[in-house]
FISE-940032 format. One line per 2 residues: for each residue z negated, y negated, x negated of C-alpha. Coordinates in nm, 4 decimals, decimal comma. Each point is the difference from the previous one (the first is absolute). Layout:
Z:Y:X; ...
//
This chain:
-1,0791:0,3747:0,2895; 0,2990:-0,1109:-0,2044
0,2687:-0,2286:0,1363; 0,3261:0,1730:0,0801
0,3534:-0,1272:-0,0460; 0,3217:0,1339:0,1477
0,1357:0,2607:-0,2392; 0,3653:0,0902:-0,0157
0,1296:0,2874:0,2134; -0,0204:0,2313:-0,3043
-0,3813:-0,0116:-0,0039; -0,1507:0,3253:0,1177
-0,2949:-0,0239:0,2320; -0,1340:0,3502:-0,0584
-0,0716:0,2403:-0,2835; -0,0802:-0,0968:-0,3570
-0,2668:-0,2367:-0,1203; -0,0391:-0,3563:0,1278
0,1482:-0,2617:-0,2372; -0,1109:-0,3648:0,0091
0,0819:-0,3158:-0,1949; -0,2734:-0,2548:-0,0719
0,0067:-0,3490:-0,1515; -0,2689:-0,2066:-0,1699
0,0219:-0,3486:-0,1531; 0,0487:-0,0084:-0,3761
-0,3138:-0,1053:-0,1836; -0,0630:-0,0963:-0,3579
-0,3093:-0,0187:-0,2147; -0,1706:-0,3336:-0,0506
0,1099:-0,2606:-0,2511; 0,3566:0,0137:-0,1472
0,1409:0,2859:0,2142; -0,1289:-0,1708:0,3138
0,1510:-0,3295:-0,1144; 0,3364:0,1707:-0,0484
-0,0171:0,1560:0,3475; -0,0879:-0,3435:0,1436
0,3134:-0,1368:-0,1668; 0,2016:0,2749:0,1666
-0,1413:-0,0993:0,3393; 0,0881:-0,3643:-0,0662
0,3587:0,1088:-0,0712; 0,0224:0,1322:0,3577
-0,0611:0,3585:-0,1024; -0,2881:0,0227:0,2461
0,1195:0,3290:0,1474; -0,1049:0,1889:-0,3108
-0,1301:0,3311:0,1264; -0,0765:0,3386:-0,1445
0,1400:0,2964:0,1942; -0,1352:0,3542:0,0079
0,0832:0,3321:0,1642; -0,2735:0,1832:0,1903
0,0142:0,3660:0,0936; -0,2228:0,1583:0,2623
0,0453:0,3735:-0,0547; 0,0146:0,1979:0,3216
-0,2189:0,2616:-0,1689; -0,2966:-0,2392:-0,0172
-0,2138:0,0053:0,3105; -0,1759:-0,3280:-0,0774
0,1474:-0,3489:-0,0336; 0,0395:-0,0042:-0,3816
0,3299:-0,1302:-0,1407; 0,1514:0,0094:-0,3479
0,1403:-0,3245:-0,1404; 0,2827:-0,0160:-0,2541
0,1053:-0,3218:-0,1691; 0,1736:-0,1361:-0,3079
-0,1435:-0,2948:-0,1898; -0,0399:-0,1428:-0,3508
-0,2167:0,2188:-0,2244; -0,2329:-0,2972:-0,0601
0,0603:-0,2228:0,3050; -0,2726:-0,2543:-0,0784
0,1147:-0,0901:-0,3505; 0,1644:-0,3293:-0,0895
0,2858:0,1949:-0,1612; 0,0669:0,1803:0,3283
0,0002:-0,3258:0,1970; 0,2422:-0,1678:-0,2431
0,2288:0,3050:-0,0143; 0,0039:0,0326:0,3779
0,0965:-0,3648:0,0515; 0,2546:-0,0067:-0,2843
0,1754:0,3177:0,1137; -0,0741:0,1925:-0,3190
-0,0717:0,3731:-0,0071; -0,3651:0,0952:0,0030
-0,1656:0,3433:-0,0212; -0,0745:0,1280:0,3496
-0,1935:0,2873:0,1495; 0,0198:0,2033:0,3208
-0,3442:0,0265:0,1554; -0,1350:0,2505:0,2499
-0,3278:-0,0548:0,1809; -0,1702:0,0831:0,3282
-0,1112:-0,2127:0,2920; -0,2358:0,1120:0,2738
0,2464:-0,1067:0,2708; 0,3263:-0,1806:0,0673
-0,0469:-0,3796:-0,0316; -0,0041:-0,1936:0,3271
0,2042:-0,2967:-0,1241; 0,3272:-0,0396:-0,1901
0,0706:0,3723:0,0273; 0,2939:0,1551:0,1842
0,0771:0,3567:0,1008; 0,3445:0,0937:-0,1326
0,0239:0,3537:0,1348; -0,0448:0,3586:-0,1090
0,0899:0,1550:-0,3323; 0,2798:0,2552:-0,0283
-0,2396:0,2475:-0,1614; -0,3318:0,0112:-0,1849
-0,0337:-0,3699:-0,0822; -0,2551:0,0488:-0,2784
0,2245:0,2441:-0,1865; 0,3017:-0,2236:0,0595
-0,1864:-0,3099:-0,1256; -0,1195:0,1844:-0,3119
0,3574:0,1087:-0,0742; 0,1300:-0,3547:0,0591
-0,2702:-0,1601:-0,2172; 0,0789:0,2385:-0,2855
0,3491:-0,1455:-0,0263; -0,0854:-0,3668:0,0688
0,0748:-0,2318:-0,2957; -0,3208:-0,1951:-0,0671
0,1409:-0,3107:-0,1701; -0,0577:-0,2700:0,2618
0,2183:-0,3059:0,0521; -0,0703:-0,2163:0,3041
0,2962:-0,0239:0,2341; 0,1849:0,2888:-0,1628
-0,2434:0,2900:-0,0447; -0,3343:-0,0797:0,1610
-0,2307:0,0993:0,2871; 0,2705:-0,0880:0,2543
0,2535:0,2315:-0,1611; -0,2636:0,2694:-0,0401
-0,1062:-0,0247:0,3645; 0,3583:0,0001:0,1328
0,1038:0,2948:-0,2148; -0,3125:0,2118:0,0579
0,0237:-0,0546:0,3771; 0,3670:0,0981:-0,0112
-0,0866:0,3135:-0,1982; -0,2758:0,0942:0,2463
0,1603:-0,0906:0,3340; 0,3668:-0,0829:-0,0515
-0,0640:-0,3597:0,1137; 0,1986:-0,2426:-0,2150
-0,1084:-0,3526:-0,1061; -0,3120:0,0160:0,2162
-0,1434:-0,3296:-0,1262; 0,2965:-0,1898:0,1444
-0,1014:0,1146:0,3489; -0,3717:-0,0736:-0,0080
-0,1360:-0,2858:0,2130; -0,0229:-0,3297:-0,1916
-0,3557:-0,0981:0,0854
//
């Protein structure tokens, strides 16, 4: 079962599809990209995480969830690692994939969507600008804005537990 945090009073507890936020550590391929990420950690950027939005449609009877995230088009390339650390724009991509169930760790229930979350996410993703720039237009911005679109919750990442 996913960890829960205290949502704001605007979060609805019923109706709609369940919306979660999950975090995983950033990883890089071996050799130069990994060296660059190690440099980032040595500069006290050790809280580098990748955030994603998970939707558990109420129409599904089993535990399957759909994951949406925004990342560099080629996240394991040296060019991506250099661009990410230098703050340059890099081509990004919105991904959609399925998981068999909600992760047990580093995953938080946000609340319920205001409507059909899959349709809402598809509409949102169709208008999302895919040029990525860390700190300005990245997975954090994507997660915050998609969650707001789905649930009305604003700046959700600011209210997640820091563990």
